[in-house]
C-alpha angles and dihedrals in degrees: 000000000000092000090051089055091049089052092051091048090051091051091050091051091047092052097040095095090051091051089052089057088053094229113158113239126180136170143120131230134175122216122209121221107289118259114227108236100178150304127236137180112255094208101219096095134011111268094013108135139176121218124202120207133184120216129193110205113169118186110251088185114025116249109252126201120178091336097312115116126210120241101193 
């Protein structure tokens, strides 16, 4: 659940400049359950690890920005 929140926060930060330009964007995608790719020690502190996940999020409704629709 925490990783899901981090992903949403990242998406918000990624789209923030677009929101500032007041360009209308719409679309809908559905993400499957993440697939665990691996875990590794970070090395700065004992027990501090980094986990890599793979998501598959196809667009169920294409993203549209000013009339142009996404294809991927």
